[in-house]
C-alpha positions as CSV (number, residue, x, y, z in Angstrom):
1,X,-19.6,-7.7,-29.3
2,X,-19.9,-3.9,-29.3
3,X,-20.0,-2.4,-25.8
4,X,-22.2,0.5,-26.8
5,X,-24.9,0.9,-29.8
6,X,-24.2,4.2,-30.9
7,X,-21.2,6.7,-31.4
8,X,-18.2,5.2,-29.4
9,X,-17.1,8.8,-28.6
10,X,-20.6,9.1,-26.8
11,X,-20.2,5.6,-24.9
12,X,-19.5,7.9,-21.5
13,X,-23.4,9.5,-22.1
14,X,-24.8,5.8,-23.2
15,X,-23.1,3.6,-20.7
16,X,-23.4,4.2,-16.9
17,X,-20.4,3.9,-14.4
18,X,-21.0,0.5,-12.7
19,X,-19.6,-0.2,-10.0
20,X,-17.5,-3.7,-9.6
21,X,-19.6,-6.3,-7.5
22,X,-19.6,-6.1,-4.4
23,X,-20.3,-8.7,-1.5
24,X,-23.3,-7.1,1.1
25,X,-21.9,-6.3,4.4
26,X,-24.0,-8.8,6.7
27,X,-22.1,-11.3,4.5
28,X,-18.6,-9.6,4.5
29,X,-18.5,-8.6,8.1
30,X,-17.8,-12.7,8.8
31,X,-14.6,-13.3,7.2
32,X,-11.6,-12.2,5.5
33,X,-12.5,-12.7,1.7
34,X,-12.2,-9.4,-0.7
35,X,-15.2,-7.6,-0.7
36,X,-15.1,-7.1,-4.7
37,X,-15.4,-9.0,-7.3
38,X,-14.5,-8.5,-10.5
39,X,-16.8,-7.0,-13.4
40,X,-18.1,-9.4,-16.2
41,X,-16.1,-9.5,-19.8
42,X,-19.5,-7.6,-21.1
43,X,-19.3,-5.3,-18.0
44,X,-15.7,-4.4,-18.0
45,X,-16.1,-3.6,-22.0
46,X,-18.7,-1.4,-21.7
47,X,-16.9,0.1,-18.5
48,X,-13.7,0.9,-20.9
49,X,-15.8,2.3,-23.5
50,X,-16.8,5.1,-21.2
51,X,-13.4,6.8,-21.6
52,X,-13.2,9.4,-24.1
53,X,-10.1,9.3,-25.2
54,X,-8.3,12.9,-24.5
55,X,-6.0,14.3,-26.2
56,X,-3.9,15.0,-22.7
57,X,-5.5,12.4,-20.4
58,X,-5.5,13.9,-16.9
59,X,-5.6,10.1,-15.8
60,X,-2.0,9.7,-16.8
61,X,-1.0,12.8,-14.4
62,X,-3.0,11.6,-12.0
63,X,-1.2,8.6,-11.7
64,X,2.4,7.9,-10.0
65,X,3.4,5.6,-12.7
66,X,2.0,7.7,-15.5
67,X,0.0,4.4,-16.6
68,X,-1.0,4.2,-19.7
69,X,-4.5,4.3,-19.3
70,X,-6.4,5.4,-22.2
71,X,-4.7,2.9,-24.3
72,X,-5.7,-0.1,-22.7
73,X,-9.0,1.5,-21.8
74,X,-9.2,1.7,-25.5
75,X,-7.9,-2.5,-25.7
76,X,-10.4,-3.5,-23.1
77,X,-13.5,-1.8,-24.7
78,X,-12.7,-4.0,-27.5
79,X,-12.5,-7.1,-25.6
80,X,-8.5,-7.1,-26.3
81,X,-7.8,-7.7,-23.1
82,X,-4.1,-10.1,-22.7
83,X,-2.8,-7.1,-24.9
84,X,-4.8,-4.4,-22.4
85,X,-3.0,-6.5,-19.4
86,X,0.3,-6.2,-21.5
87,X,0.2,-2.0,-21.9
88,X,-0.8,-2.3,-18.1
89,X,2.5,-3.9,-17.3
90,X,4.5,-1.6,-19.4
91,X,4.5,0.7,-16.9
92,X,3.7,-0.9,-13.2
93,X,4.9,-4.0,-12.2
94,X,2.3,-4.6,-9.2
95,X,-0.7,-3.8,-11.7
96,X,-3.2,-6.8,-9.7
97,X,-2.2,-5.2,-6.7
98,X,-2.2,-1.9,-7.1
99,X,-5.9,-1.8,-8.9
100,X,-6.6,-3.1,-5.1
101,X,-5.0,-1.1,-3.1
102,X,-4.3,2.1,-4.9
103,X,-7.0,5.1,-3.9
104,X,-8.0,5.7,-7.2
105,X,-10.9,8.6,-6.1
106,X,-7.9,10.3,-4.9
107,X,-5.4,9.5,-8.2
108,X,-6.5,9.0,-12.0
109,X,-10.4,8.7,-11.5
110,X,-10.1,11.7,-8.7
111,X,-8.3,13.5,-12.0
112,X,-10.7,11.8,-14.7
113,X,-12.2,14.5,-16.5
114,X,-15.7,13.1,-16.3
115,X,-15.9,12.7,-12.7
116,X,-16.5,16.9,-13.1
117,X,-20.5,15.3,-15.1
118,X,-21.1,12.2,-13.4
119,X,-19.2,9.3,-12.7
120,X,-15.4,8.8,-13.7
121,X,-14.2,6.5,-15.6
122,X,-13.9,2.7,-13.5
123,X,-9.7,2.6,-14.0
124,X,-9.5,1.0,-11.3
125,X,-11.4,-1.8,-11.3
126,X,-11.1,-1.9,-15.2
127,X,-7.2,-2.8,-15.1
128,X,-8.0,-5.2,-11.8
129,X,-9.8,-7.6,-14.6
130,X,-7.5,-7.1,-17.6
131,X,-4.5,-8.1,-15.2
132,X,-6.4,-10.8,-13.7
133,X,-7.8,-11.8,-16.7
134,X,-4.0,-12.3,-18.0
135,X,-2.9,-14.3,-15.0
136,X,-6.0,-17.1,-15.3
137,X,-5.3,-16.9,-19.8
138,X,-1.7,-17.5,-19.1
139,X,-1.0,-14.1,-20.4
140,X,2.0,-13.1,-18.3
141,X,5.8,-13.8,-19.1
142,X,7.3,-15.9,-16.8
143,X,10.4,-17.0,-18.7
144,X,13.9,-16.0,-17.6
145,X,15.7,-13.6,-19.3
146,X,19.5,-14.1,-20.7
147,X,21.4,-13.4,-17.8
148,X,23.9,-10.3,-18.3
149,X,26.2,-11.3,-15.4
150,X,25.2,-8.6,-12.6
151,X,24.2,-9.6,-9.1
152,X,21.6,-7.6,-7.3
153,X,20.8,-7.9,-3.6
154,X,17.2,-6.4,-3.1
155,X,16.4,-6.4,0.7
156,X,12.8,-6.1,2.1
157,X,10.3,-8.0,0.3
158,X,7.1,-5.6,0.1
159,X,5.4,-3.5,-3.0
160,X,9.2,-1.7,-3.5
161,X,11.4,-4.7,-3.2
162,X,9.2,-7.1,-5.5
163,X,8.8,-4.1,-7.9
164,X,12.7,-4.0,-8.3
165,X,13.4,-7.2,-8.4
166,X,10.5,-7.7,-10.8
167,X,12.5,-5.4,-13.3
168,X,15.8,-6.3,-12.7
169,X,14.9,-9.8,-13.7
170,X,13.2,-8.9,-16.8
171,X,16.7,-7.2,-17.4
172,X,18.8,-10.2,-17.4
173,X,20.0,-9.5,-13.0
174,X,20.6,-12.2,-11.1
175,X,18.3,-10.6,-8.3
176,X,18.0,-12.0,-4.6
177,X,15.4,-11.2,-2.3
178,X,16.1,-10.9,1.9
179,X,13.6,-10.8,4.1
180,X,13.6,-10.5,7.4
181,X,10.5,-12.3,8.1
182,X,9.6,-16.0,7.0
183,X,6.8,-14.5,4.8
184,X,7.5,-12.9,1.9
185,X,5.3,-9.8,0.5
186,X,5.8,-7.2,3.4
187,X,3.6,-4.6,3.9
188,X,1.4,-6.7,1.4
189,X,1.0,-9.3,3.4
190,X,1.5,-7.9,7.0
191,X,-0.4,-5.0,7.0
192,X,-3.2,-4.7,4.3
193,X,-6.0,-7.1,5.4
194,X,-7.2,-9.8,3.3
195,X,-10.5,-8.2,2.3
196,X,-8.9,-5.2,0.4
197,X,-6.0,-7.4,-1.1
198,X,-6.5,-11.7,-0.6
199,X,-2.6,-13.1,0.1
200,X,-3.2,-15.5,-2.4
201,X,-2.5,-12.2,-5.0
202,X,0.9,-11.6,-3.4
203,X,1.8,-15.9,-3.2
204,X,1.2,-15.3,-7.4
205,X,3.3,-12.6,-7.3
206,X,6.4,-13.8,-5.6
207,X,5.7,-17.5,-7.1
208,X,5.9,-15.0,-10.8
209,X,9.0,-14.1,-9.7
210,X,10.8,-17.5,-8.8
211,X,9.7,-19.0,-11.9
212,X,11.8,-16.1,-13.6
213,X,14.8,-16.8,-11.4
214,X,14.7,-14.5,-8.4
215,X,15.4,-15.8,-5.3
216,X,13.9,-15.2,-2.0
217,X,16.0,-15.4,1.2
218,X,13.8,-15.6,4.4
219,X,14.3,-14.9,7.6
220,X,17.6,-12.8,7.5
221,X,17.9,-9.5,8.6
222,X,19.9,-6.8,7.7
223,X,22.7,-5.8,10.1
224,X,21.9,-8.6,12.9
225,X,22.0,-11.7,10.6
226,X,24.2,-10.6,7.8
227,X,25.9,-7.1,7.0
228,X,25.3,-4.2,4.2
229,X,29.2,-4.2,3.5
230,X,28.7,-8.2,2.6
231,X,26.0,-7.8,0.4
232,X,28.1,-5.1,-1.5
233,X,31.1,-7.5,-1.4
234,X,28.7,-10.7,-2.7
235,X,26.8,-8.6,-5.2
236,X,27.2,-5.1,-8.0
237,X,24.2,-3.4,-6.6
238,X,22.1,-3.6,-3.6
239,X,18.6,-2.1,-3.4
240,X,17.2,-1.1,0.2
241,X,13.6,-1.3,0.8
242,X,12.5,-2.3,4.3
243,X,9.4,0.4,4.9
244,X,8.6,2.3,7.8
245,X,7.2,0.5,10.3
246,X,7.8,2.1,13.2
247,X,4.8,3.0,15.0
248,X,4.3,6.5,16.1
249,X,4.3,6.8,19.8
250,X,1.0,7.6,22.3
251,X,2.2,11.1,24.2
252,X,-0.9,10.6,26.9
253,X,-2.0,10.5,30.2
254,X,-2.4,6.3,30.4
255,X,-0.4,5.0,27.5
256,X,1.1,2.6,29.8
257,X,-2.2,1.0,30.4
258,X,-3.1,-2.8,29.5
259,X,-5.2,-3.3,26.1
260,X,-3.2,-0.5,24.3
261,X,-1.6,-2.0,21.3
262,X,-0.4,-0.5,18.3
263,X,-2.3,-1.0,14.9
264,X,0.3,-3.2,12.9
265,X,0.7,-5.8,15.4
266,X,-3.0,-5.7,15.7
267,X,-3.6,-6.4,11.7
268,X,-0.7,-8.7,11.5
269,X,-2.4,-10.9,14.2
270,X,-5.6,-11.0,12.4
271,X,-4.8,-11.4,9.0
272,X,-1.6,-13.7,8.5
273,X,-2.9,-16.9,9.9
274,X,0.3,-18.6,9.7
275,X,2.5,-20.3,12.3
276,X,5.7,-18.7,11.0
277,X,4.1,-15.3,12.7
278,X,5.1,-14.8,16.2
279,X,2.5,-12.0,17.1
280,X,1.1,-11.6,21.0
281,X,-2.8,-12.4,20.6
282,X,-5.0,-9.5,20.6
283,X,-8.7,-10.5,21.5
284,X,-11.3,-7.7,20.7
285,X,-14.6,-10.4,20.6
286,X,-17.4,-8.9,22.6
287,X,-15.3,-5.7,23.3
288,X,-15.7,-2.1,22.6
289,X,-12.2,-1.5,20.2
290,X,-11.5,2.4,19.8
291,X,-8.9,3.2,17.0
292,X,-7.0,6.7,17.6
293,X,-5.8,8.2,13.9
294,X,-8.0,8.7,10.8
295,X,-5.9,7.3,7.6
296,X,-6.4,3.6,5.4
297,X,-4.5,2.1,9.0
298,X,-7.4,3.2,11.2
299,X,-9.8,2.4,8.6
300,X,-7.8,-1.5,8.0
301,X,-8.4,-1.6,12.4
302,X,-11.9,-0.9,12.4
303,X,-13.1,-3.3,10.0
304,X,-10.7,-6.4,11.0
305,X,-12.2,-5.3,14.5
306,X,-15.5,-6.0,13.4
307,X,-14.7,-8.9,11.5
308,X,-12.8,-10.3,14.6
309,X,-16.3,-10.5,16.5
310,X,-15.9,-6.4,18.6
311,X,-19.1,-5.1,20.4
312,X,-18.7,-1.8,18.7
313,X,-15.7,-0.1,16.6
314,X,-15.1,3.7,17.2
315,X,-12.4,5.7,15.0
316,X,-11.8,9.1,17.0
317,X,-10.5,11.6,14.9
318,X,-9.3,15.2,15.9
319,X,-10.4,16.7,12.5
320,X,-13.7,16.7,10.6
321,X,-14.0,14.4,7.7
322,X,-13.1,16.8,4.7
323,X,-9.5,16.8,6.4
324,X,-9.7,13.2,7.0
325,X,-6.8,11.1,5.3
326,X,-8.0,8.4,4.6
327,X,-9.9,6.7,1.7
328,X,-13.4,7.7,1.1
329,X,-14.1,4.4,-0.3
330,X,-12.9,2.7,2.5
331,X,-14.6,5.2,4.9
332,X,-17.6,4.2,3.0
333,X,-17.3,0.5,3.5
334,X,-16.4,0.8,7.0
335,X,-19.7,2.8,8.3
336,X,-21.1,0.2,5.9
337,X,-19.8,-2.9,8.1
338,X,-21.1,-0.6,11.2
339,X,-18.0,1.2,12.3
340,X,-18.5,4.5,14.1
341,X,-16.8,7.9,13.8
342,X,-16.2,10.2,16.2
343,X,-14.6,13.7,14.6
344,X,-13.4,16.6,15.5
345,X,-12.3,14.8,18.9
346,X,-9.3,14.7,20.6
347,X,-8.2,12.0,23.0
348,X,-6.6,13.5,26.1
349,X,-6.2,10.5,28.8
350,X,-6.8,7.0,28.9
351,X,-8.3,5.9,31.9
352,X,-7.8,3.0,33.7
353,X,-10.1,0.7,35.7
354,X,-9.1,-0.8,38.9
355,X,-6.9,-3.6,37.3
356,X,-4.5,-1.1,35.2
357,X,-6.7,-2.2,31.9
358,X,-8.2,0.4,29.8
359,X,-11.5,1.5,30.9
360,X,-12.2,4.3,28.6
361,X,-10.4,7.5,26.7
362,X,-11.4,10.6,27.6
363,X,-11.7,13.2,24.9
364,X,-12.5,16.8,24.0
365,X,-14.0,18.4,21.1
366,X,-12.2,20.1,18.6
367,X,-12.6,23.0,15.8
368,X,-11.0,23.5,13.2
369,X,-9.0,27.2,12.4
370,X,-6.5,28.7,10.2
371,X,-4.6,26.2,7.8
372,X,-1.4,24.6,8.9
373,X,1.8,24.8,7.2
374,X,0.7,21.9,4.7
375,X,-2.6,24.0,4.4
376,X,-5.5,21.6,6.4
377,X,-7.4,23.4,8.9
378,X,-5.5,23.3,12.4
379,X,-8.0,21.6,15.3
380,X,-8.2,23.2,18.5
381,X,-10.2,22.3,21.6
382,X,-13.0,24.0,22.7
383,X,-13.4,24.8,26.4
384,X,-15.5,22.6,28.2
385,X,-16.4,19.9,26.1
386,X,-14.9,16.9,27.9
387,X,-16.5,13.6,26.8
388,X,-15.9,9.8,27.3
389,X,-15.4,7.3,24.6
390,X,-15.9,3.4,26.4
391,X,-13.0,1.3,25.5
392,X,-11.6,-2.1,26.1
393,X,-9.1,-2.3,23.6
394,X,-7.4,0.8,22.5
395,X,-5.8,0.6,18.6
396,X,-3.1,3.0,18.1
397,X,-3.1,4.3,14.1
398,X,-1.0,7.7,14.3
399,X,1.4,6.0,11.3
400,X,4.5,5.3,11.0
401,X,8.2,6.2,10.9
402,X,11.1,4.4,9.3
403,X,12.9,1.6,11.3
404,X,16.3,2.6,12.1
405,X,18.8,1.1,9.8
406,X,21.4,-1.0,11.3
407,X,24.0,-2.0,8.7
408,X,25.9,-4.4,10.9
409,X,29.7,-3.6,11.2
410,X,30.2,-1.1,8.1
411,X,32.5,1.3,8.5
412,X,30.9,4.1,6.7
413,X,27.1,4.9,7.2
414,X,23.9,5.4,4.9
415,X,23.1,9.1,5.3
416,X,19.8,9.7,6.6
417,X,17.6,13.3,7.4
418,X,16.4,14.1,10.4
419,X,13.5,11.7,10.4
420,X,16.0,9.1,10.0
421,X,14.5,8.4,6.6
422,X,17.5,7.3,3.9
423,X,18.5,10.3,1.7
424,X,19.2,9.1,-1.7
425,X,19.9,11.6,-4.9
426,X,17.6,11.3,-8.7
427,X,18.7,7.9,-9.1
428,X,17.7,6.9,-5.8
429,X,21.4,6.1,-5.0
430,X,22.4,6.9,-1.4
431,X,25.3,8.1,-0.1
432,X,27.1,4.7,-0.4
433,X,27.9,4.3,-4.0
434,X,25.8,1.3,-5.5
435,X,23.7,0.9,-2.7
436,X,19.9,2.3,-3.6
437,X,16.9,2.9,-2.0
438,X,13.0,3.9,-2.1
439,X,9.6,3.4,-0.8
440,X,8.9,4.3,2.7
441,X,12.3,4.1,3.8
442,X,13.3,7.0,1.7
443,X,9.7,9.0,1.8
444,X,8.0,7.8,4.9
445,X,5.0,6.2,4.6
446,X,3.2,6.6,1.9
447,X,1.5,4.6,-0.4
448,X,2.0,1.0,-3.0
449,X,2.1,3.0,-5.8
450,X,4.9,5.0,-4.8
451,X,6.8,2.4,-3.2
452,X,6.3,0.9,-7.4
453,X,7.6,4.2,-9.1
454,X,10.6,4.4,-6.4
455,X,11.6,1.0,-7.4
456,X,11.5,1.2,-11.1
457,X,13.4,4.4,-11.0
458,X,16.2,2.7,-8.9
459,X,16.1,-0.2,-11.3
460,X,16.9,2.3,-13.7
461,X,19.3,3.6,-11.4
462,X,20.8,0.4,-11.1
463,X,21.2,-0.1,-14.5
464,X,22.6,3.2,-15.5
465,X,25.2,3.0,-12.4
466,X,26.5,-0.7,-13.3
467,X,26.9,0.6,-17.0
468,X,28.6,3.2,-16.5
469,X,31.1,1.3,-14.6
470,X,31.0,-1.2,-17.2
471,X,31.7,1.4,-19.6
472,X,34.9,2.8,-17.6
473,X,36.4,-0.8,-17.3
474,X,35.8,-0.2,-13.0
475,X,34.4,-2.9,-11.4
476,X,31.6,-2.3,-9.1
477,X,32.0,-0.5,-5.5
């Protein structure tokens, strides 16, 4: 069955852009199930056929992984879904996950040339379809590779750790993943709500790695339960990918009041239904919830609060919508689900009730002035514009800093920058020979696709490092 009846080159004009099926807001706010579904086979082919196969595809330039997007779109348009998925996996270790959580409107789809005339190609939806199709039709190879004799330790099982383990295991490396939590997945499980990424998708990826021979040691914290030096002795190389999950502090009068909760513990408690996760409960049912911040974590908090029965969920953000860092798709979904936004508003004080609980947030209106060093217009307060936002619970989503890394009893510490991020070279190797790092531990809070890219680069660096030592007849450091 052809996707279009006319000239395939004109499919972009003959086939209207079509979003994947999405559950209505009135239904989805009552559960944590994914809100999007896959295209049908027919729709996936039709939407893939809209790609005009640019000679210099901007979508590849917009993708941090330089995914071979036009190639797998062409295959998908012909109904060759398994072949398309294989091309997708050749440049991405978590394509079924990136398809769900990447802000495509800012990356590949935002760069699509068709976006200047109308709807860009639905790259993310098709990437999700072909990879889910491959899993459903046993089209993903899980056979262990021939062992090459080298052992590598991966610290952290978030997107970077899983990607590095995947890449190395395909090359025959004996990989052991050390995870401080009792559930593997890191940010993918703890930080991203299930309505964006079903936890079974992560479990499926972990199971695939296990079948390929990757070992997971859970509940093991490096620097506490085991030292980095021990890992270096027991393995030929180490990859550190433990993320950046230390919340930025709330520096306001009233910051110590009861009812102020960092974003991540709130999200973990609401999204991970497991006795293995010990996080204090946060009851928002029937309450007014205010969220500070304008990133994707803030959107996640708003939407999670609504699903948890909040009477009202309001976002307080000091810039306007145009300057808000959060995904526009997630902002639109939050609006559909009932969230309210106070733009150009800056909190200046947390107001208590008589019992020392949060009662409200005193804010001041802001206006945008000259651009700051990053190019964004700096907000400044409007005199005499104070106003009050009622709040029983205040969720702080101002972002995260790298977790201070304790290597245990190592004599030589890892080199870090002034923000506490690990310093690496062009091959992702740290100041310690044979120890590599990537993702949020190096770059600070960033996208899943950036963690995947760093992990792939580190895997190549590990391979070259070990091969060079073999070539020079040197034992691993």
